[in-house]
N, C-alpha and C positions, 0 to 999 in steps of 0.2 A: 427720440428713441433709435435713431439707427447710427447717431455720435458715442450713446451708451453699447449697442452691439457692435460697436467696432470695436471701443476700448478692451470690452471684451472677447472679442476676437482676436485681438492684437495680443493681450494677453493669456489667452490661452497657447495662441501659436507659438509665440515665445518660451513658453513654461516648460509644453511639450517636446521642444525642439533642441530642448537642454540635456547637456549631459549624466547630469545630476535627477531628471527624473527618469532616464531612460537605465540607469545604472539602477536605481530606486524601484522601479516595476520589477525590472531580468534579474536581478540579484536573487529572490528566493526560488525563483525556476534553475537558477544557476546552482544553487546550491544543494537542489533537492537533485538535480541532473549530477553534478558530481559525485553524492554521497550513491546515486545508484549506480553510478561507473565501478567507483571505488570500489562498492560489496559484488560485482557482478564480476571484476579481474580480482579481488580475495577470495572472493566464491570458487575460480578455475585453478589458482594458486593452492589453495588447502588440496591435501590428498585427499583421494575419493575413500567415503567411509562402508563403501559397498560388501558385499562377505560373496564371495563366487562359491556357485554351488559344482559342485565335479560331479555329476552322474550320466549314465545315458537309459535311465529312468523315461519314459515320453510322459510317462503320468504323472509325475514328478513336478517334472517342467512346466507344464499345462498349469498345475497348480500354483507355481511359484513364480510367474514368468509376469505376472502382474502386479509383482511385491518389488516398490522400488527398492528396497537394502539389498535384495539381492540380484548377482547377475550371472547371466550361461557365456559369457564370452570367453571363458577358459577350459577347454577339452579334457586337460589333462591335470593329474596332480603337479607334474614338473612346473607346467603353465603356472599355474596358483601359487605353488610358491615363490618362482619369483616375481609372481607379482605382486605378491604380499613383502617381500623384503624391497622391492622397490615402492612401498607405501602407496601403489595404485589402490590397495585393498587393503582391508583392514585383519581379513581372513578368510578362511575355505570350510568348507563344508562338502566331505569324501563321504558318498553316498555308494555304498554296493548292495545287489540283492540278489537272490537267486530262489527256485521255487521255493523255498522251506523261512529263510528268514529275510528281513530288512535289516542294514544297521548303518550308520551315521558315526562321524569323526570328526570334529570341530575341531580345527588349530586357527590360531589368533594370536597378536599381540595384548589383545583387550577381551575382555569377557564379553560377550555377546548381549543384547540386551532381553531382557525378559519377554517382552513383545514380539519378538526375533524366533526368539528359543520356543516359544508356546507355541507359533505358529507353524514350526520346523517338526515338532512331537505330534501334533494332530496329525500332519501329511502324513507321518510316518507311522503312527498310529494308525491309522486309516487303510494306507497298505499292507501295514503286515494285517488286520484282519480283513481286508480280502484275500491274502493268503491262506490265512488257516481256512476259512470258510470254503473256499476252493481245495484245499487238501483233506477237510473233514468229511466230503462226500455227502453233504447234506441235502433231503429231495428237496422239491418246490415248496411244499407248505409249512418245511421249518428254513427256508431262505426268506420265505416271506413273514414269518416271525418274528425273525431277527431282523428285518427290513422297518420294523415300525419305529418311527420317531417320537421324540416326545414333541408338545406343541409347544412356541414360545413365542409372545405375541411383544412387541416393544408399545406404549403408550405415552409418547412425548406430551409434557404440556407443553405448549408456546410460550418460550421464554419475554416477560413482559421489561421491556426496559422501564425501569427506574423515572419515571418522567422528572423528578428532583434534580437527582445528576444531571439529565441531560440539561435543563434549564438552566443549573449552574455553570458547566461545561459551556455553555451556547454565553452566558452571559458575561462570563471571563474573554473569552475568544472576542466578543463584538467591544469587551473596556480597550485589550488591548490595540485593537484596531483603533478602535478610537483615538486612544492615547499615543498611538504612531503619526496618524495621519495629521490630530491638531499639534502635535510637535510639529512635525513636515513643513505643511502649509501654514501657519499661523506664523511662521518665521518666514517663509516665501511672500507671504503680503506683506509682511512687514517692510521685508526687502526691498518690492516689487516698490513701493511707494515711497520709502528714504530712500532707493536709487535716483526717482526721477524731481523731488520734493529740491527748488529755488533753482532747478534748470532752465531756459528758456522754451525746453520744449513743454514743462508747465506752464508758463505762462502764455504759449498762444493757444494750448488746451481750455486753460480755465476765461482766456478770451472769445471762446466759443460756445463753451459749455460751463455749466455750475460744478463747483468740488464737489458738489454730492453725487451729483450726478456721474462722475470720474469715479469715486471712491465705491456705486453701484457697480458700475463696468467691471469694475477690477474684480471687487468681490465674485460679481455673474463668471467672471473669466476663470477665475482659481476652483470656483464649483464645479464647470465643467470639466478641469484636470481632476478634479478627486474625483471625481462620477467615471471619468475616464479609467483611473488606473483603479479605481473597482470594480471597473466592466471584465479589465484586463485580467484582475487578479478570481474573477465569475468564470468567464472562458477558460483560463486556463486551467483552474480548478476541475469542473469538467472534462475538457480533454483529456488529465492527468488521471482522472476518477478512477477509470476503468482499472487500469495499471494498478495506482495504490491500492485496491481494496483486494486485490485478487493474492495480495502477498500475505505470505504464513502468518507472519506477526501484526495483520489489519484484520484478517479475513475474520476470526474470531469475534471481533467487534463489529460486524457489519451492520444487525440493526443499530446498534447506538449510533454509530458512524449517521447514517441515514435520518437519523433522528435529529442530531444537532444539527447537518447540513439545511435539513427544512425547516427549523428554528432560524438558522443565519440568514438565511434569505426570506425569511417574511418580513413582515411588516417592522422587525426589530432592527432592520436594515436601512429602514426608512429614518425610523429614529433616529441613530446614527449618523446617517447623512446632514439630517436636519441639527442634530447637538455638535456638527463639527462646524457647519456654516454659523449658528448662531454664536459657535467660541469665538469663529475668525473671525466674525465680524464685531464683537465686539470689544 
C-alpha cells in the first residue's frame, strides 16, 4: 500500500508542477481577466453618453441627481456646448423658469431616449403644476382636493425558472467539462505510462511491486490531479461570482444562474468525476 501511494504521490507532484497543467488551469481565468480589462478600457475610451442639465432650479436638480443619464457638471450653456462639441456629452437641456412659466430646450447630436424624455417632461409638468397652484391663489380645502392621488399597487408574481431549461444547460456544461477533462487526462495517463515503458526505472519498480499496483498508483495520482483541477475551478468560480453576477448583462439571469450552479455542484459532479476515472482506466 505504501508503494502504491508513493507512485501516486510522485505522479501527482510531477503533473501539478508541469507548465501544461499550470497553463490549463489558469487559461480560463486569464481569458476572463483579459476580457474584463478590455471591456473596462473600452468603456473608458467610449465617449460619455450623458445629457447635461443646465438649470439653477434646485428642485429640478434634486429630482434628477440620482438619474445616471443626466449630469450637472456644466453650469452654463457655453460650457455644455463645448462639452458636446468635444463628445463629452451627447446633448444638453437648458431649463429656465420664472414665477409664471417653466420651459426647457434640448440640444443634441442624437435624439434623446424616450425614457429620459418622459422623465424630464414629468418633472417639468410637476414643476409647472406647482407654479399654477401658487398663482391661482387656492385656499387650503381646494389644495387638499388637488393633492388627492390615485392608488396604484403592483403585485408581481415571482418568476419560476423552467427546471427543464436549467437541467439542459447544466447537462451541456457538465458534458463539455467531462469531454475536456477526459481529452486532457486520458492522453496524460497514456503519456505517463508510455514514457517509462521499457526503461530501467520500470525494471526496478516491477522488481518490488506488481504492474497492477503500479497502474493503480498512476491512476490514483492522475485522479488527484483531476480533483485539484476541478477544485481550483470551483474556488475560482466562488471568488469571481460576486463580480460577474452584478454585471448588467448577467444580473437579469441571476435566478437561473443560481439554479444552474446548484445543479453543477450537486451529486452530478460526483458522477462526472467517476465517469472520468472509469474512462481513463479503460
